[in-house]
PDB file of the backbone (N, CA, C, O) and the ligand in Angstrom, with CONECT records:
HET     ZN  A 101       1
ATOM      1  N   UNK A   1      22.896   8.371  51.306  1.00  0.00           N
ATOM      2  CA  UNK A   1      21.686   8.847  50.585  1.00  0.00           C
ATOM      3  C   UNK A   1      22.038   9.303  49.169  1.00  0.00           C
ATOM      4  O   UNK A   1      21.327   8.977  48.218  1.00  0.00           O
ATOM      5  N   UNK A   2      23.142  10.066  49.023  1.00  0.00           N
ATOM      6  CA  UNK A   2      23.578  10.520  47.699  1.00  0.00           C
ATOM      7  C   UNK A   2      23.948   9.311  46.833  1.00  0.00           C
ATOM      8  O   UNK A   2      23.668   9.254  45.636  1.00  0.00           O
ATOM      9  N   UNK A   3      24.590   8.351  47.500  1.00  0.00           N
ATOM     10  CA  UNK A   3      24.999   7.135  46.808  1.00  0.00           C
ATOM     11  C   UNK A   3      23.772   6.389  46.237  1.00  0.00           C
ATOM     12  O   UNK A   3      23.798   5.859  45.126  1.00  0.00           O
ATOM     13  N   UNK A   4      22.741   6.375  47.016  1.00  0.00           N
ATOM     14  CA  UNK A   4      21.501   5.717  46.598  1.00  0.00           C
ATOM     15  C   UNK A   4      20.900   6.423  45.384  1.00  0.00           C
ATOM     16  O   UNK A   4      20.396   5.790  44.456  1.00  0.00           O
ATOM     17  N   UNK A   5      20.969   7.757  45.419  1.00  0.00           N
ATOM     18  CA  UNK A   5      20.457   8.569  44.308  1.00  0.00           C
ATOM     19  C   UNK A   5      21.265   8.313  43.042  1.00  0.00           C
ATOM     20  O   UNK A   5      20.711   8.215  41.947  1.00  0.00           O
ATOM     21  N   UNK A   6      22.594   8.206  43.207  1.00  0.00           N
ATOM     22  CA  UNK A   6      23.490   7.925  42.091  1.00  0.00           C
ATOM     23  C   UNK A   6      23.165   6.573  41.461  1.00  0.00           C
ATOM     24  O   UNK A   6      23.117   6.429  40.240  1.00  0.00           O
ATOM     25  N   UNK A   7      22.947   5.602  42.320  1.00  0.00           N
ATOM     26  CA  UNK A   7      22.606   4.256  41.849  1.00  0.00           C
ATOM     27  C   UNK A   7      21.295   4.274  41.060  1.00  0.00           C
ATOM     28  O   UNK A   7      21.151   3.602  40.038  1.00  0.00           O
ATOM     29  N   UNK A   8      20.366   5.047  41.558  1.00  0.00           N
ATOM     30  CA  UNK A   8      19.069   5.165  40.895  1.00  0.00           C
ATOM     31  C   UNK A   8      19.230   5.796  39.512  1.00  0.00           C
ATOM     32  O   UNK A   8      18.628   5.341  38.538  1.00  0.00           O
ATOM     33  N   UNK A   9      20.054   6.855  39.437  1.00  0.00           N
ATOM     34  CA  UNK A   9      20.291   7.543  38.167  1.00  0.00           C
ATOM     35  C   UNK A   9      21.008   6.632  37.173  1.00  0.00           C
ATOM     36  O   UNK A   9      20.681   6.604  35.987  1.00  0.00           O
ATOM     37  N   UNK A  10      21.992   5.887  37.681  1.00  0.00           N
ATOM     38  CA  UNK A  10      22.748   4.950  36.833  1.00  0.00           C
ATOM     39  C   UNK A  10      21.812   3.885  36.267  1.00  0.00           C
ATOM     40  O   UNK A  10      21.891   3.521  35.094  1.00  0.00           O
ATOM     41  N   UNK A  11      20.941   3.404  37.117  1.00  0.00           N
ATOM     42  CA  UNK A  11      19.970   2.403  36.686  1.00  0.00           C
ATOM     43  C   UNK A  11      19.023   2.960  35.644  1.00  0.00           C
ATOM     44  O   UNK A  11      18.645   2.267  34.699  1.00  0.00           O
ATOM     45  N   UNK A  12      18.643   4.208  35.818  1.00  0.00           N
ATOM     46  CA  UNK A  12      17.734   4.870  34.883  1.00  0.00           C
ATOM     47  C   UNK A  12      18.417   5.061  33.527  1.00  0.00           C
ATOM     48  O   UNK A  12      17.791   4.901  32.480  1.00  0.00           O
ATOM     49  N   UNK A  13      19.719   5.408  33.560  1.00  0.00           N
ATOM     50  CA  UNK A  13      20.491   5.569  32.320  1.00  0.00           C
ATOM     51  C   UNK A  13      20.576   4.257  31.555  1.00  0.00           C
ATOM     52  O   UNK A  13      20.408   4.225  30.336  1.00  0.00           O
ATOM     53  N   UNK A  14      20.837   3.185  32.275  1.00  0.00           N
ATOM     54  CA  UNK A  14      20.908   1.855  31.663  1.00  0.00           C
ATOM     55  C   UNK A  14      19.564   1.510  31.012  1.00  0.00           C
ATOM     56  O   UNK A  14      19.504   0.953  29.917  1.00  0.00           O
ATOM     57  N   UNK A  15      18.519   1.852  31.707  1.00  0.00           N
ATOM     58  CA  UNK A  15      17.168   1.617  31.199  1.00  0.00           C
ATOM     59  C   UNK A  15      16.918   2.384  29.901  1.00  0.00           C
ATOM     60  O   UNK A  15      16.338   1.850  28.955  1.00  0.00           O
ATOM     61  N   UNK A  16      17.370   3.663  29.867  1.00  0.00           N
ATOM     62  CA  UNK A  16      17.188   4.482  28.671  1.00  0.00           C
ATOM     63  C   UNK A  16      17.986   3.951  27.495  1.00  0.00           C
ATOM     64  O   UNK A  16      17.500   3.919  26.364  1.00  0.00           O
ATOM     65  N   UNK A  17      19.233   3.530  27.775  1.00  0.00           N
ATOM     66  CA  UNK A  17      20.099   2.981  26.716  1.00  0.00           C
ATOM     67  C   UNK A  17      19.471   1.707  26.152  1.00  0.00           C
ATOM     68  O   UNK A  17      19.424   1.504  24.939  1.00  0.00           O
ATOM     69  N   UNK A  18      19.000   0.871  27.044  1.00  0.00           N
ATOM     70  CA  UNK A  18      18.377  -0.387  26.639  1.00  0.00           C
ATOM     71  C   UNK A  18      17.133  -0.127  25.792  1.00  0.00           C
ATOM     72  O   UNK A  18      16.898  -0.778  24.775  1.00  0.00           O
ATOM     73  N   UNK A  19      16.357   0.833  26.241  1.00  0.00           N
ATOM     74  CA  UNK A  19      15.134   1.214  25.535  1.00  0.00           C
ATOM     75  C   UNK A  19      15.461   1.754  24.145  1.00  0.00           C
ATOM     76  O   UNK A  19      14.791   1.425  23.167  1.00  0.00           O
ATOM     77  N   UNK A  20      16.505   2.592  24.071  1.00  0.00           N
ATOM     78  CA  UNK A  20      16.941   3.155  22.797  1.00  0.00           C
ATOM     79  C   UNK A  20      17.466   2.086  21.861  1.00  0.00           C
ATOM     80  O   UNK A  20      17.214   2.127  20.657  1.00  0.00           O
ATOM     81  N   UNK A  21      18.200   1.124  22.417  1.00  0.00           N
ATOM     82  CA  UNK A  21      18.789   0.060  21.607  1.00  0.00           C
ATOM     83  C   UNK A  21      17.721  -0.834  21.010  1.00  0.00           C
ATOM     84  O   UNK A  21      17.816  -1.232  19.849  1.00  0.00           O
ATOM     85  N   UNK A  22      16.713  -1.151  21.791  1.00  0.00           N
ATOM     86  CA  UNK A  22      15.657  -2.033  21.292  1.00  0.00           C
ATOM     87  C   UNK A  22      14.839  -1.317  20.223  1.00  0.00           C
ATOM     88  O   UNK A  22      14.392  -1.929  19.253  1.00  0.00           O
ATOM     89  N   UNK A  23      14.648  -0.003  20.415  1.00  0.00           N
ATOM     90  CA  UNK A  23      13.880   0.759  19.439  1.00  0.00           C
ATOM     91  C   UNK A  23      14.661   0.848  18.126  1.00  0.00           C
ATOM     92  O   UNK A  23      14.084   0.761  17.042  1.00  0.00           O
ATOM     93  N   UNK A  24      15.989   1.023  18.240  1.00  0.00           N
ATOM     94  CA  UNK A  24      16.851   1.146  17.078  1.00  0.00           C
ATOM     95  C   UNK A  24      16.840  -0.147  16.264  1.00  0.00           C
ATOM     96  O   UNK A  24      16.761  -0.116  15.036  1.00  0.00           O
ATOM     97  N   UNK A  25      16.920  -1.278  16.956  1.00  0.00           N
ATOM     98  CA  UNK A  25      16.933  -2.566  16.264  1.00  0.00           C
ATOM     99  C   UNK A  25      15.589  -2.853  15.618  1.00  0.00           C
ATOM    100  O   UNK A  25      15.510  -3.531  14.594  1.00  0.00           O
ATOM    101  N   UNK A  26      14.535  -2.330  16.225  1.00  0.00           N
ATOM    102  CA  UNK A  26      13.203  -2.533  15.674  1.00  0.00           C
ATOM    103  C   UNK A  26      13.041  -1.798  14.352  1.00  0.00           C
ATOM    104  O   UNK A  26      12.307  -2.245  13.471  1.00  0.00           O
ATOM    105  N   UNK A  27      13.740  -0.655  14.215  1.00  0.00           N
ATOM    106  CA  UNK A  27      13.633   0.139  12.994  1.00  0.00           C
ATOM    107  C   UNK A  27      14.311  -0.525  11.804  1.00  0.00           C
ATOM    108  O   UNK A  27      13.907  -0.313  10.660  1.00  0.00           O
ATOM    109  N   UNK A  28      15.347  -1.334  12.065  1.00  0.00           N
ATOM    110  CA  UNK A  28      16.071  -1.969  10.973  1.00  0.00           C
ATOM    111  C   UNK A  28      15.299  -3.140  10.390  1.00  0.00           C
ATOM    112  O   UNK A  28      15.597  -3.611   9.293  1.00  0.00           O
ATOM    113  N   UNK A  29      14.303  -3.606  11.137  1.00  0.00           N
ATOM    114  CA  UNK A  29      13.493  -4.713  10.633  1.00  0.00           C
ATOM    115  C   UNK A  29      12.462  -4.190   9.641  1.00  0.00           C
ATOM    116  O   UNK A  29      12.108  -3.011   9.668  1.00  0.00           O
ATOM    117  N   UNK A  30      11.985  -5.067   8.769  1.00  0.00           N
ATOM    118  CA  UNK A  30      10.930  -4.637   7.856  1.00  0.00           C
ATOM    119  C   UNK A  30       9.699  -4.192   8.636  1.00  0.00           C
ATOM    120  O   UNK A  30       9.383  -4.781   9.669  1.00  0.00           O
ATOM    121  N   UNK A  31       8.995  -3.160   8.161  1.00  0.00           N
ATOM    122  CA  UNK A  31       7.855  -2.632   8.912  1.00  0.00           C
ATOM    123  C   UNK A  31       6.740  -3.661   9.067  1.00  0.00           C
ATOM    124  O   UNK A  31       6.482  -4.464   8.170  1.00  0.00           O
ATOM    125  N   UNK A  32       6.093  -3.618  10.215  1.00  0.00           N
ATOM    126  CA  UNK A  32       4.959  -4.488  10.455  1.00  0.00           C
ATOM    127  C   UNK A  32       5.322  -5.898  10.880  1.00  0.00           C
ATOM    128  O   UNK A  32       4.456  -6.765  10.996  1.00  0.00           O
ATOM    129  N   UNK A  33       6.622  -6.124  11.115  1.00  0.00           N
ATOM    130  CA  UNK A  33       7.038  -7.453  11.515  1.00  0.00           C
ATOM    131  C   UNK A  33       7.415  -7.468  12.996  1.00  0.00           C
ATOM    132  O   UNK A  33       8.161  -6.599  13.446  1.00  0.00           O
ATOM    133  N   UNK A  34       6.922  -8.421  13.745  1.00  0.00           N
ATOM    134  CA  UNK A  34       7.277  -8.482  15.159  1.00  0.00           C
ATOM    135  C   UNK A  34       8.741  -8.865  15.365  1.00  0.00           C
ATOM    136  O   UNK A  34       9.336  -9.572  14.552  1.00  0.00           O
ATOM    137  N   UNK A  35       9.299  -8.384  16.462  1.00  0.00           N
ATOM    138  CA  UNK A  35      10.699  -8.684  16.767  1.00  0.00           C
ATOM    139  C   UNK A  35      10.856 -10.157  17.105  1.00  0.00           C
ATOM    140  O   UNK A  35       9.911 -10.811  17.547  1.00  0.00           O
ATOM    141  N   UNK A  36      12.035 -10.660  16.897  1.00  0.00           N
ATOM    142  CA  UNK A  36      12.313 -12.041  17.241  1.00  0.00           C
ATOM    143  C   UNK A  36      12.044 -13.021  16.125  1.00  0.00           C
ATOM    144  O   UNK A  36      12.240 -14.225  16.291  1.00  0.00           O
ATOM    145  N   UNK A  37      11.604 -12.525  15.002  1.00  0.00           N
ATOM    146  CA  UNK A  37      11.373 -13.389  13.852  1.00  0.00           C
ATOM    147  C   UNK A  37      12.709 -13.728  13.189  1.00  0.00           C
ATOM    148  O   UNK A  37      13.645 -12.929  13.213  1.00  0.00           O
ATOM    149  N   UNK A  38      12.782 -14.896  12.611  1.00  0.00           N
ATOM    150  CA  UNK A  38      14.032 -15.330  11.996  1.00  0.00           C
ATOM    151  C   UNK A  38      14.219 -14.608  10.664  1.00  0.00           C
ATOM    152  O   UNK A  38      13.333 -14.620   9.810  1.00  0.00           O
ATOM    153  N   UNK A  39      15.390 -13.977  10.496  1.00  0.00           N
ATOM    154  CA  UNK A  39      15.686 -13.299   9.245  1.00  0.00           C
ATOM    155  C   UNK A  39      16.888 -13.963   8.575  1.00  0.00           C
ATOM    156  O   UNK A  39      17.766 -14.517   9.236  1.00  0.00           O
ATOM    157  N   UNK A  40      16.902 -13.892   7.264  1.00  0.00           N
ATOM    158  CA  UNK A  40      17.992 -14.460   6.483  1.00  0.00           C
ATOM    159  C   UNK A  40      18.514 -13.396   5.538  1.00  0.00           C
ATOM    160  O   UNK A  40      17.760 -12.562   5.035  1.00  0.00           O
ATOM    161  N   UNK A  41      19.834 -13.438   5.303  1.00  0.00           N
ATOM    162  CA  UNK A  41      20.421 -12.451   4.405  1.00  0.00           C
ATOM    163  C   UNK A  41      20.404 -12.969   2.970  1.00  0.00           C
ATOM    164  O   UNK A  41      20.864 -14.070   2.665  1.00  0.00           O
ATOM    165  N   UNK A  42      19.858 -12.129   2.118  1.00  0.00           N
ATOM    166  CA  UNK A  42      19.867 -12.416   0.692  1.00  0.00           C
ATOM    167  C   UNK A  42      21.311 -12.302   0.202  1.00  0.00           C
ATOM    168  O   UNK A  42      21.895 -11.224   0.305  1.00  0.00           O
ATOM    169  N   UNK A  43      21.914 -13.384  -0.332  1.00  0.00           N
ATOM    170  CA  UNK A  43      23.326 -13.322  -0.734  1.00  0.00           C
ATOM    171  C   UNK A  43      23.565 -12.478  -1.974  1.00  0.00           C
ATOM    172  O   UNK A  43      24.709 -12.130  -2.266  1.00  0.00           O
ATOM    173  N   UNK A  44      22.513 -12.141  -2.711  1.00  0.00           N
ATOM    174  CA  UNK A  44      22.662 -11.373  -3.946  1.00  0.00           C
ATOM    175  C   UNK A  44      22.654  -9.878  -3.656  1.00  0.00           C
ATOM    176  O   UNK A  44      23.601  -9.174  -4.005  1.00  0.00           O
ATOM    177  N   UNK A  45      21.610  -9.395  -3.030  1.00  0.00           N
ATOM    178  CA  UNK A  45      21.501  -7.948  -2.803  1.00  0.00           C
ATOM    179  C   UNK A  45      21.829  -7.553  -1.361  1.00  0.00           C
ATOM    180  O   UNK A  45      21.963  -6.365  -1.069  1.00  0.00           O
ATOM    181  N   UNK A  46      21.960  -8.526  -0.458  1.00  0.00           N
ATOM    182  CA  UNK A  46      22.349  -8.235   0.921  1.00  0.00           C
ATOM    183  C   UNK A  46      21.202  -7.808   1.806  1.00  0.00           C
ATOM    184  O   UNK A  46      21.408  -7.402   2.950  1.00  0.00           O
ATOM    185  N   UNK A  47      19.989  -7.897   1.281  1.00  0.00           N
ATOM    186  CA  UNK A  47      18.812  -7.504   2.047  1.00  0.00           C
ATOM    187  C   UNK A  47      18.432  -8.598   3.047  1.00  0.00           C
ATOM    188  O   UNK A  47      18.609  -9.786   2.778  1.00  0.00           O
ATOM    189  N   UNK A  48      17.912  -8.186   4.196  1.00  0.00           N
ATOM    190  CA  UNK A  48      17.462  -9.161   5.172  1.00  0.00           C
ATOM    191  C   UNK A  48      15.980  -9.442   4.971  1.00  0.00           C
ATOM    192  O   UNK A  48      15.156  -8.528   4.927  1.00  0.00           O
ATOM    193  N   UNK A  49      15.663 -10.717   4.852  1.00  0.00           N
ATOM    194  CA  UNK A  49      14.270 -11.105   4.649  1.00  0.00           C
ATOM    195  C   UNK A  49      13.841 -12.055   5.762  1.00  0.00           C
ATOM    196  O   UNK A  49      14.637 -12.854   6.255  1.00  0.00           O
ATOM    197  N   UNK A  50      12.593 -11.959   6.143  1.00  0.00           N
ATOM    198  CA  UNK A  50      12.065 -12.877   7.151  1.00  0.00           C
ATOM    199  C   UNK A  50      11.712 -14.194   6.462  1.00  0.00           C
ATOM    200  O   UNK A  50      11.479 -14.244   5.255  1.00  0.00           O
ATOM    201  N   UNK A  51      11.679 -15.238   7.254  1.00  0.00           N
ATOM    202  CA  UNK A  51      11.434 -16.562   6.701  1.00  0.00           C
ATOM    203  C   UNK A  51      10.089 -16.637   5.983  1.00  0.00           C
ATOM    204  O   UNK A  51       9.944 -17.352   4.992  1.00  0.00           O
ATOM    205  N   UNK A  52       9.117 -15.901   6.488  1.00  0.00           N
ATOM    206  CA  UNK A  52       7.783 -15.916   5.878  1.00  0.00           C
ATOM    207  C   UNK A  52       7.758 -15.234   4.515  1.00  0.00           C
ATOM    208  O   UNK A  52       7.069 -15.681   3.598  1.00  0.00           O
ATOM    209  N   UNK A  53       8.526 -14.136   4.390  1.00  0.00           N
ATOM    210  CA  UNK A  53       8.497 -13.360   3.146  1.00  0.00           C
ATOM    211  C   UNK A  53       9.497 -13.836   2.111  1.00  0.00           C
ATOM    212  O   UNK A  53       9.395 -13.480   0.936  1.00  0.00           O
ATOM    213  N   UNK A  54      10.456 -14.632   2.534  1.00  0.00           N
ATOM    214  CA  UNK A  54      11.557 -14.987   1.650  1.00  0.00           C
ATOM    215  C   UNK A  54      11.143 -15.938   0.541  1.00  0.00           C
ATOM    216  O   UNK A  54      10.224 -16.745   0.677  1.00  0.00           O
ATOM    217  N   UNK A  55      11.870 -15.805  -0.569  1.00  0.00           N
ATOM    218  CA  UNK A  55      11.767 -16.781  -1.649  1.00  0.00           C
ATOM    219  C   UNK A  55      12.848 -17.814  -1.363  1.00  0.00           C
ATOM    220  O   UNK A  55      14.038 -17.497  -1.364  1.00  0.00           O
ATOM    221  N   UNK A  56      12.429 -19.041  -1.119  1.00  0.00           N
ATOM    222  CA  UNK A  56      13.383 -20.067  -0.700  1.00  0.00           C
ATOM    223  C   UNK A  56      13.877 -20.839  -1.916  1.00  0.00           C
ATOM    224  O   UNK A  56      13.101 -21.409  -2.684  1.00  0.00           O
ATOM    225  N   UNK A  57      15.198 -20.835  -2.060  1.00  0.00           N
ATOM    226  CA  UNK A  57      15.806 -21.617  -3.130  1.00  0.00           C
ATOM    227  C   UNK A  57      16.546 -22.801  -2.540  1.00  0.00           C
ATOM    228  O   UNK A  57      17.306 -22.654  -1.583  1.00  0.00           O
ATOM    229  N   UNK A  58      16.326 -23.958  -3.103  1.00  0.00           N
ATOM    230  CA  UNK A  58      17.037 -25.159  -2.637  1.00  0.00           C
ATOM    231  C   UNK A  58      18.217 -25.402  -3.570  1.00  0.00           C
ATOM    232  O   UNK A  58      18.058 -25.791  -4.727  1.00  0.00           O
ATOM    233  N   UNK A  59      19.391 -25.161  -3.032  1.00  0.00           N
ATOM    234  CA  UNK A  59      20.596 -25.298  -3.830  1.00  0.00           C
ATOM    235  C   UNK A  59      21.590 -26.186  -3.084  1.00  0.00           C
ATOM    236  O   UNK A  59      21.983 -25.885  -1.956  1.00  0.00           O
ATOM    237  N   UNK A  60      21.985 -27.269  -3.721  1.00  0.00           N
ATOM    238  CA  UNK A  60      22.914 -28.238  -3.123  1.00  0.00           C
ATOM    239  C   UNK A  60      22.413 -28.736  -1.765  1.00  0.00           C
ATOM    240  O   UNK A  60      23.170 -28.828  -0.799  1.00  0.00           O
ATOM    241  N   UNK A  61      21.129 -29.052  -1.720  1.00  0.00           N
ATOM    242  CA  UNK A  61      20.499 -29.604  -0.514  1.00  0.00           C
ATOM    243  C   UNK A  61      20.522 -28.652   0.678  1.00  0.00           C
ATOM    244  O   UNK A  61      20.348 -29.081   1.818  1.00  0.00           O
ATOM    245  N   UNK A  62      20.733 -27.379   0.423  1.00  0.00           N
ATOM    246  CA  UNK A  62      20.617 -26.412   1.514  1.00  0.00           C
ATOM    247  C   UNK A  62      19.697 -25.286   1.065  1.00  0.00           C
ATOM    248  O   UNK A  62      19.565 -24.988  -0.122  1.00  0.00           O
ATOM    249  N   UNK A  63      19.072 -24.677   2.053  1.00  0.00           N
ATOM    250  CA  UNK A  63      18.124 -23.617   1.750  1.00  0.00           C
ATOM    251  C   UNK A  63      18.835 -22.278   1.687  1.00  0.00           C
ATOM    252  O   UNK A  63      19.643 -21.939   2.552  1.00  0.00           O
ATOM    253  N   UNK A  64      18.518 -21.528   0.647  1.00  0.00           N
ATOM    254  CA  UNK A  64      19.035 -20.167   0.527  1.00  0.00           C
ATOM    255  C   UNK A  64      17.831 -19.242   0.384  1.00  0.00           C
ATOM    256  O   UNK A  64      16.918 -19.499  -0.401  1.00  0.00           O
ATOM    257  N   UNK A  65      17.847 -18.166   1.156  1.00  0.00           N
ATOM    258  CA  UNK A  65      16.693 -17.276   1.185  1.00  0.00           C
ATOM    259  C   UNK A  65      16.960 -16.007   0.390  1.00  0.00           C
ATOM    260  O   UNK A  65      18.019 -15.391   0.512  1.00  0.00           O
ATOM    261  N   UNK A  66      15.995 -15.631  -0.417  1.00  0.00           N
ATOM    262  CA  UNK A  66      16.116 -14.445  -1.258  1.00  0.00           C
ATOM    263  C   UNK A  66      14.922 -13.519  -1.053  1.00  0.00           C
ATOM    264  O   UNK A  66      13.859 -13.937  -0.594  1.00  0.00           O
ATOM    265  N   UNK A  67      15.127 -12.229  -1.413  1.00  0.00           N
ATOM    266  CA  UNK A  67      14.045 -11.257  -1.261  1.00  0.00           C
ATOM    267  C   UNK A  67      13.045 -11.394  -2.395  1.00  0.00           C
ATOM    268  O   UNK A  67      11.864 -11.090  -2.229  1.00  0.00           O
ATOM    269  N   UNK A  68      13.521 -11.854  -3.555  1.00  0.00           N
ATOM    270  CA  UNK A  68      12.635 -11.951  -4.717  1.00  0.00           C
ATOM    271  C   UNK A  68      13.119 -13.042  -5.656  1.00  0.00           C
ATOM    272  O   UNK A  68      14.222 -13.565  -5.500  1.00  0.00           O
ATOM    273  N   UNK A  69      12.292 -13.379  -6.628  1.00  0.00           N
ATOM    274  CA  UNK A  69      12.644 -14.387  -7.629  1.00  0.00           C
ATOM    275  C   UNK A  69      13.824 -13.931  -8.482  1.00  0.00           C
ATOM    276  O   UNK A  69      14.632 -14.748  -8.922  1.00  0.00           O
ATOM    277  N   UNK A  70      13.918 -12.617  -8.714  1.00  0.00           N
ATOM    278  CA  UNK A  70      15.034 -12.086  -9.517  1.00  0.00           C
ATOM    279  C   UNK A  70      16.377 -12.405  -8.879  1.00  0.00           C
ATOM    280  O   UNK A  70      17.332 -12.784  -9.557  1.00  0.00           O
ATOM    281  N   UNK A  71      16.430 -12.241  -7.555  1.00  0.00           N
ATOM    282  CA  UNK A  71      17.679 -12.519  -6.844  1.00  0.00           C
ATOM    283  C   UNK A  71      17.994 -14.010  -6.881  1.00  0.00           C
ATOM    284  O   UNK A  71      19.155 -14.400  -6.999  1.00  0.00           O
ATOM    285  N   UNK A  72      16.966 -14.835  -6.782  1.00  0.00           N
ATOM    286  CA  UNK A  72      17.156 -16.283  -6.847  1.00  0.00           C
ATOM    287  C   UNK A  72      17.725 -16.676  -8.207  1.00  0.00           C
ATOM    288  O   UNK A  72      18.643 -17.491  -8.298  1.00  0.00           O
ATOM    289  N   UNK A  73      17.167 -16.082  -9.261  1.00  0.00           N
ATOM    290  CA  UNK A  73      17.641 -16.383 -10.617  1.00  0.00           C
ATOM    291  C   UNK A  73      19.093 -15.928 -10.796  1.00  0.00           C
ATOM    292  O   UNK A  73      19.912 -16.636 -11.382  1.00  0.00           O
ATOM    293  N   UNK A  74      19.392 -14.733 -10.278  1.00  0.00           N
ATOM    294  CA  UNK A  74      20.763 -14.212 -10.366  1.00  0.00           C
ATOM    295  C   UNK A  74      21.745 -15.129  -9.665  1.00  0.00           C
ATOM    296  O   UNK A  74      22.844 -15.390 -10.156  1.00  0.00           O
ATOM    297  N   UNK A  75      21.320 -15.613  -8.500  1.00  0.00           N
ATOM    298  CA  UNK A  75      22.179 -16.505  -7.712  1.00  0.00           C
ATOM    299  C   UNK A  75      22.414 -17.802  -8.452  1.00  0.00           C
ATOM    300  O   UNK A  75      23.529 -18.324  -8.461  1.00  0.00           O
ATOM    301  N   UNK A  76      21.374 -18.324  -9.070  1.00  0.00           N
ATOM    302  CA  UNK A  76      21.496 -19.566  -9.855  1.00  0.00           C
ATOM    303  C   UNK A  76      22.462 -19.371 -11.023  1.00  0.00           C
ATOM    304  O   UNK A  76      23.262 -20.254 -11.331  1.00  0.00           O
ATOM    305  N   UNK A  77      22.378 -18.204 -11.671  1.00  0.00           N
ATOM    306  CA  UNK A  77      23.250 -17.899 -12.802  1.00  0.00           C
ATOM    307  C   UNK A  77      24.719 -17.895 -12.376  1.00  0.00           C
ATOM    308  O   UNK A  77      25.588 -18.387 -13.096  1.00  0.00           O
ATOM    309  N   UNK A  78      24.980 -17.332 -11.192  1.00  0.00           N
ATOM    310  CA  UNK A  78      26.377 -17.291 -10.715  1.00  0.00           C
ATOM    311  C   UNK A  78      26.882 -18.696 -10.401  1.00  0.00           C
ATOM    312  O   UNK A  78      28.072 -18.979 -10.539  1.00  0.00           O
ATOM    313  N   UNK A  79      25.980 -19.566  -9.983  1.00  0.00           N
ATOM    314  CA  UNK A  79      26.394 -20.948  -9.698  1.00  0.00           C
ATOM    315  C   UNK A  79      26.709 -21.704 -10.974  1.00  0.00           C
ATOM    316  O   UNK A  79      27.635 -22.513 -11.019  1.00  0.00           O
ATOM    317  N   UNK A  80      25.922 -21.430 -12.020  1.00  0.00           N
ATOM    318  CA  UNK A  80      26.120 -22.096 -13.307  1.00  0.00           C
ATOM    319  C   UNK A  80      27.457 -21.680 -13.908  1.00  0.00           C
ATOM    320  O   UNK A  80      28.163 -22.497 -14.498  1.00  0.00           O
ATOM    321  N   UNK A  81      27.800 -20.394 -13.751  1.00  0.00           N
ATOM    322  CA  UNK A  81      29.054 -19.882 -14.327  1.00  0.00           C
ATOM    323  C   UNK A  81      30.281 -20.576 -13.767  1.00  0.00           C
ATOM    324  O   UNK A  81      31.286 -20.732 -14.461  1.00  0.00           O
ATOM    325  N   UNK A  82      30.197 -20.991 -12.514  1.00  0.00           N
ATOM    326  CA  UNK A  82      31.390 -21.556 -11.862  1.00  0.00           C
ATOM    327  C   UNK A  82      31.723 -22.973 -12.373  1.00  0.00           C
ATOM    328  O   UNK A  82      32.695 -23.579 -11.923  1.00  0.00           O
TER     329      UNK A  82
HETATM  330 ZN    ZN A 101      17.528  -9.660  -3.112  1.00  0.00          ZN2+
END
């Protein structure tokens, strides 16, 4: 009987940790965005942007996602310098 109670408590702890982890990850996302959306890292400022909000730059036949036009321009400038 005690063993059963222990198992129940352990299961409840796992549930709380899982609940806390999902809530924590939800906070790191931009507000108002549902979880599970595809995010891309802006290579200039390091910000994570969702595919819908991102400014998409086509560079060397690959897509690069930016948070704003300024970051896209900065990225282009660094490519020109090389
Ligand atoms: Zn940026």
